[in-house]
N, C-alpha and C positions, 0 to 999 in steps of 0.2 A: 801393488795393494798392502804392502809391507811397509812401504815408505810415506804412504796416505794415513795408514794406521797410527804409525807414530807420529806425523804429523797433528793428524787431529786430538790427536793422546797432548801432544807440546802443546797446542792451543788451550784443549780444558786446564791442565793443570798452569797454563799461565793466566788464564783467565781468574782461576783460582786465589794466586800469588796475588791477584793486584785487587780482586773483592777483598783477601784478608787486609792487604795494605788499606785499604779503604775503610776498611771497618775498624782497623787499629788505631786510624786518625780521627774516625770521628771518634771511637770512644775516648781517646788522650785528649782529647777537646774538651767533652762534654766533661772530665774528669778534670782538667784545669780550670773550668769553667767554676765547676762544684768546689773546688778546692776554694777557687779567689771568691767566691760566696764566704764560703764559712767563714774568709778573714776578714770579710765585712763586717762594722760592727754595727746592729740597726741600733736608729732612733729610740729611745725612750721619751716618753713624757718630758722630763726634765733635761737629759741632753737637748732634746731638740728645741725646749724653752730659751736655754741657755746660746744656744748656737744663734737662735732669731736674735737675743738682744743682742748678741756681738754682731747682726747685720751690718755691713755698713751703710751711711748714707747714699743713694744712688743719686746721678746725674743721667738723665732723659738724652739730652745732648750729647753728652757720651755714649751712653748707650744706644744710640741712631748711627753711631760713626760706626761704632762696633758692630752692629747690626748689618752698615754695609762692607765693612773691611768683610768680615766673616764671613759672606755670602749667607745670611739667614735667610736672605728672600727666595731664596734658589730652592727650601722647602716650604718654609713659613709662611712666605708671602710678603709683599712692601713695606706692611705696615701690620705686620703676624697673624695674618689672617693666611689659613691653609690654603693650601693651591689644590691637592686631591685629600680623597680618604683614610693615604696610610698617617698625614702629619697631624696634629691638635694644634687649634687656632690657640695663638698667644696673645693676641689681642684683647685688653681689658681685662687678662688674669690678673691677679692682685700680686704684686710686689715679693711677697715674702713666701709663694707657692713658687712661683719662674724661678728665685733664687736658691730654694729648698730643693727642685728640681735639678737644676746645675749643679748644686751641691752634692746631690746622690749619681748624679751619671761621672763625675771625675771622683767619686769614692766609687763607685760603682755597686753602688745598694740597688742603683736602676742599670739592671745587665738584660733584661730579659730574650731578646730576638737582635735581630740583625740591624734592624733599625736603630735599636739603642747604642750598638757598640759605634752608629756612626756619631753619637751624640758624645757617648763615652770620652772619644778621641777629643771630641770638638772642646768639654768640658774642660778636659785637663789640662788645655792650654789657659784656662782662664785664673786670672785673681779673683779673690771674693770679693772685694772693690769692683771689676770689670761684670759680675755675676748680677750685682746690683744694679749697674747701671743700665747692665739690660733688662733688669723685672720692671723695671722703674720706666723705660722706654716702651716697653710691653702693656703696663699697666694704664698711659697716659693714651692711647689710641681705641678705647672705649670698646665696649661689648656687645656679639653683633646687634639686630632690631630683632625683637618678637614680638606676636603679639600676646596677648594675656591666655594663661594655661586654661585649655582645656579641660572642663568638671568631666565629661563623655570620655575621654582618653581613656583606652586602659590601663594606662599607667600613672594614670591621677592618682589612686589611692595610695599608690606604692608609696610616689612623692610627697604626698601632703600628712599622711597618715601610719604608712608603714604596715609593719603585718604581725601585732602582735604577740598571733598565734607560733611565729616562728622566729620571734625575738630582734625581726628586724625596724630599723629605726627609720622614722622617714626620711628620705632624700633631704627634703626642704630643712632638717634640723640643724643640717655641718651645712648643707649647698644653698640657702636661701632660697625664697621664693621664686619662682620662676627660673630657679637655676642658675642666680646672677653672681653667686658667689658668698660664703660666711663669712667667719672673720680669720685672719690669720693666713693658714699655709692651706685653708680647704678652697679648692678650686672653684671656678662658674664651669659649669657644665652647658650651659646655654651658648648654642650656635654650634658645638663640638661635631667633627664629622661623624657620620652612623657609622662606619667603619670602624673609623680608631677608638671609639666609644664600646663598641661592641667588643674589638679586640681587649683593650685594656680592663672592661670589667672579667672578662672572661680568663686573662691573668689573673686577677687578684683572687677570682672566686678558685681557679687551678694550682694557686700558690706558684705562677712563675714568675711576678711579681711581686713582692715584698718591701717595700721602701714605705711603705706605711706606718706612722707613726703609732706604735703598739699594736700591729694588725688591724686599725681599724677600717678599712676600705675590705678586707680580706674578710673578716667578720661578719658582714653586711653583704657579700657577694655569696658567701660561701653557699646558701639556701638559694640564690634565684636560678631560677629557671633560661635556657637559653631562650625562649619565650619573652620570657618576663625583661628580660636583658636587653633584646630584639627592641620593644617595647617601649624603653625607657628612653634608647638612640632615639627612637622616634620622636618622643615626647621633646626631648632636648633638643632638638635640630631645626635648624631657621628653615624657616616653609618657604 
């Protein structure tokens, strides 16, 4: 009895030590991520405009070579079309948008989850010229086909009119009619996988992602409900 009792006590103590160690590691990792985020300089409209003016002229053929060499297709598809709901479509995205995201990953402005950490590592190895080459390659692939927006869809009013009572700007103001993209770094939303769209919007809304210039997306997403986000994801998805 004494031996078994002592063993149980030792097992409980060992379990507590292990749990404590795991908790300490998790807290340390969280603290490190928070510290890294504090050291990241956010974009202001002026600093991003300056970076965009300095964006190198991309070469789509070199971008295709990088896409193949870096195995980008393993997540983003042969031509930048996502293979699962975990990854975004890159095909047809404006070059300025993709270039910005690669800069943000490399500088850790985007570090919102484990998926982003993969891109942190990939982007850190790219020069700005290579980022521009990849961005132009994806831009030239073309957007997914989509029928004319359905005005009866629950999300149509948010897209086309917004909600003045909650100071929500219509999506189309930045992302264009039919979600085909606005100007410069405003991305196309058309054809984005439903799960990726929902996850991204919730991250902006909840403060996990903050690489948007002057918190533009965070301000828009903050008032949205889960139901509205899901409806927007459905609205922009390709049938």
